TIGU-644048 format. One record per residue (C-alpha): residue in three letters; x negated, y negated, z. Coordinates in steps of 0.5 Angstrom, whole numbers, plus 500, padded with zeros to 3 digits. Example, Ala and Ser with C-alpha at 12.3 -4.5 7.8 and 13.67 -1.06 7.14 Angstrom:
BEGIN
ALA475509516
SER473502514
REM end
This chain:
BEGIN
UNK104721238
UNK102715242
UNK096715239
UNK099714232
UNK104709235
UNK098705237
UNK095705230
UNK101703226
UNK103698231
UNK097694229
UNK098686227
UNK098684220
UNK091682220
UNK089689223
UNK092692217
UNK089687212
UNK082689214
UNK084696214
UNK086695207
UNK080692205
UNK076698207
UNK081702203
UNK079698197
UNK072698198
UNK072705199
UNK076706192
UNK071701189
UNK065706191
UNK068712190
UNK069710182
UNK062708182
UNK060715184
UNK065718179
UNK062714174
UNK055716176
UNK058723175
UNK061722168
UNK054719166
UNK050725168
UNK055729164
UNK055725158
UNK047724158
UNK045731160
UNK038730156
UNK036724161
UNK037727168
UNK032722171
UNK037716169
UNK043719171
UNK040721178
UNK037713178
UNK045711177
UNK047715183
UNK042713187
UNK044706186
UNK051708189
UNK047708196
UNK048700196
UNK055700195
UNK056706200
UNK052703205
UNK056696205
UNK063700205
UNK060704211
UNK058697215
UNK065694213
UNK069700216
UNK064700222
UNK066692223
UNK073693222
UNK073699227
UNK070694232
UNK075689232
UNK081693232
UNK085691238
UNK089698238
UNK083702240
UNK080698245
UNK080701252
UNK085698256
UNK088699264
UNK093705264
UNK092708258
UNK087713261
UNK093716265
UNK097718259
UNK091721256
UNK088716252
UNK081715255
UNK075712251
UNK074718248
UNK080719245
UNK081712243
UNK074713239
UNK077719236
UNK083715234
UNK079709231
UNK074715227
UNK081718224
UNK084711222
UNK077710219
UNK077717215
UNK084716213
UNK083709210
UNK077711206
UNK080717204
UNK086713201
UNK081709197
UNK077715195
UNK084718192
UNK086712189
UNK079712185
UNK080719183
UNK087718180
UNK084711176
UNK078715174
UNK083721171
UNK087716168
UNK082712164
UNK079719162
UNK086721159
UNK087727164
UNK093724167
UNK097720161
UNK095717155
UNK088717151
UNK081715154
UNK078709153
UNK072708148
UNK067703147
UNK062702153
UNK067705158
UNK066712154
UNK059713157
UNK061714164
UNK067717163
UNK065724159
UNK072724157
UNK071730152
UNK068734157
UNK071738163
UNK071734170
UNK067739175
UNK072738181
UNK068741186
UNK062736185
UNK067730184
UNK071732191
UNK064732194
UNK062725192
UNK068723194
UNK068726201
UNK061722202
UNK064716204
UNK070718209
UNK065722212
UNK059717213
UNK064712215
UNK068716220
UNK061719223
UNK058712224
UNK065709227
UNK065715232
UNK057714234
UNK058707235
UNK064707239
UNK062713243
UNK064712251
UNK058710255
UNK056713262
UNK060708267
UNK055710272
UNK049707269
UNK047700272
UNK049694269
UNK044690265
UNK040684268
UNK044679263
UNK050682265
UNK049682273
UNK046675272
UNK053673268
UNK057676274
UNK053672279
UNK054665276
UNK061667274
UNK063668281
UNK059662283
UNK063657278
UNK070660281
UNK068659288
UNK064653287
UNK058655291
UNK051653289
UNK047657284
UNK040657281
UNK039653275
UNK039658269
UNK038653263
UNK032654259
UNK031647257
UNK031640261
UNK038637261
UNK040630261
UNK045626264
UNK050628259
UNK049635261
UNK049634268
UNK056632268
UNK058639265
UNK054643269
UNK059648272
UNK062648265
UNK055650262
UNK054655267
UNK060660265
UNK055661258
UNK049663261
UNK043665255
UNK040672255
UNK033672258
UNK030676253
UNK030675245
UNK033681241
UNK028687239
UNK026688232
UNK024682230
UNK016684228
UNK019690225
UNK023686221
UNK018682218
UNK014688217
UNK019691213
UNK021685209
UNK013684207
UNK013691205
UNK019691201
UNK017684197
UNK010688196
UNK014694193
UNK018689189
UNK012685186
UNK009692184
UNK015695180
UNK017688177
UNK010687174
UNK010695172
UNK016694167
UNK019687168
UNK024688162
UNK027694163
UNK025696170
UNK033698172
UNK033703166
UNK027707168
UNK027712173
UNK020711176
UNK020703176
UNK028703178
UNK027707184
UNK021703186
UNK025697185
UNK031700189
UNK026702195
UNK023695195
UNK030692196
UNK032697201
UNK026695205
UNK027688204
UNK035688206
UNK032692212
UNK027687214
UNK032682214
UNK037685218
UNK032687223
UNK029680223
UNK036676223
UNK038677230
UNK031674232
UNK032668228
UNK039667230
UNK036667237
UNK031662235
UNK036657232
UNK039657239
UNK033656243
UNK031650238
UNK038647239
UNK037647246
UNK030643245
UNK028636247
UNK033634252
UNK039637250
UNK046634251
UNK052638253
UNK054640246
UNK047642244
UNK046646250
UNK053650249
UNK052651242
UNK045654243
UNK047658249
UNK052661245
UNK048663239
UNK043666244
UNK048670247
UNK051672240
UNK045673237
UNK045680235
UNK053680233
UNK052674229
UNK045676226
UNK046682223
UNK051680218
UNK048674216
UNK042678215
UNK046683210
UNK049677207
UNK042674206
UNK039680203
UNK045681198
UNK045674196
UNK037674195
UNK038680191
UNK043677186
UNK039671185
UNK033675184
UNK036679179
UNK039673175
UNK033670175
UNK029676172
UNK034679167
UNK037675162
UNK043681161
UNK043684168
UNK049688166
UNK046692161
UNK043697166
UNK049700168
UNK054697163
UNK061696166
UNK060699172
UNK055693174
UNK061689175
UNK065694180
UNK058694184
UNK058687184
UNK065686187
UNK064692192
UNK058689195
UNK059682195
UNK066683197
UNK064688203
UNK059683205
UNK063677205
UNK069681209
UNK064684214
UNK061677216
UNK068674217
UNK070680221
UNK064679225
UNK066672226
UNK073675229
UNK069680233
UNK065674236
UNK071670238
UNK074676241
UNK068677245
UNK068670247
UNK075669249
UNK074670257
UNK069665256
UNK073660252
UNK079660257
UNK074659263
UNK071653260
UNK078650258
UNK080651265
UNK074648268
UNK076641264
UNK072642257
UNK075638252
UNK077642246
UNK073638241
UNK067640245
UNK068647243
UNK070645236
UNK064641235
UNK060647238
UNK062651233
UNK061646228
UNK054645230
UNK052653231
UNK055654223
UNK050648221
UNK044651225
UNK045657221
UNK046655215
UNK040650215
UNK036656217
UNK039662213
UNK040658206
UNK033656205
UNK030663207
UNK035666202
UNK032662197
UNK025663199
UNK026671199
UNK030671192
UNK024666189
UNK019671192
UNK023677189
UNK023674182
UNK016671182
UNK012677178
UNK017677172
UNK017670171
UNK009669170
REM end
């Protein structure tokens, strides 16, 4: 009962994020049911039906990623002192978070099923006709076991991902080098003792006046791992896309073999961007601290370096989705023709999940820096300096990722436009 009260007593912002997960789950469930309806209505083309079902992996992955981001920012399921005494330790809180995610996704799946049955005319009224008839199969009985199996994929995948990500770690493991260094510098700042310099770049006179303030935000010693693998996956994805687009540029999404190749190429490209984006974010922080930075640039660079993984991965997803959308628009005059009315639903689900995940990651980053921000304010850092640092970080990320997104989209759409 206490766990249920913790879930129900969440703030309105947390409940809104959970409703977003439910809405995304409803959209993804409707896409899965639409693929099932298309397969029922076109039994003579099993390859095309399987391809449409395979393309549902993209919105499903986007929804799972959103559910994971929302679970990480839920303050009600975060370990706090005193909860272990009443039976809510880290393991139980992880289970509560996974159960909350399961309930939100199940709610969305139920809404998708009811809406799909309503459009088919199974609940009330008459089924719709026209383009919608090809994915409803209103004249055929709906296989309930198959529909329930498809609808169960997302709740199980999302709750499993949350449980795996939030599982309790062994507290007896030694602290990382970055954590130990952070604790030493934090102790030195509070007690006004001398510490070795931790700056990775020369500091001018302006920054020297804020040496105690900047010591509170030390950068990590090593860049995030995965950048070489990300570059390799990105190159492989672009190569697969170029081969598939050159094979059948006019109707590649409608052909099973070429469409599967394009899907695989896009997935490889997205994986490469997600793996490489933290390293690129870390590089932004290093560039901001170059050429004798002042206090503003030094603080902005250190925050980017320390939050490179948390910020970089959602940015990589945004870059992948945006570049894919731009490439599709450039390659095909009518991108909706391959999937019919479901293409609009898929676009809304993937785009909405991507944007919501980025905003949720920003909330998570702000929560993780709450203690550091409070310490900076206690040490005398002006609020304008913190706002200027945030604006400088945003400008640096935009200056890097916007041209990168346009370049990836251009390379993806280059073969069909020759």
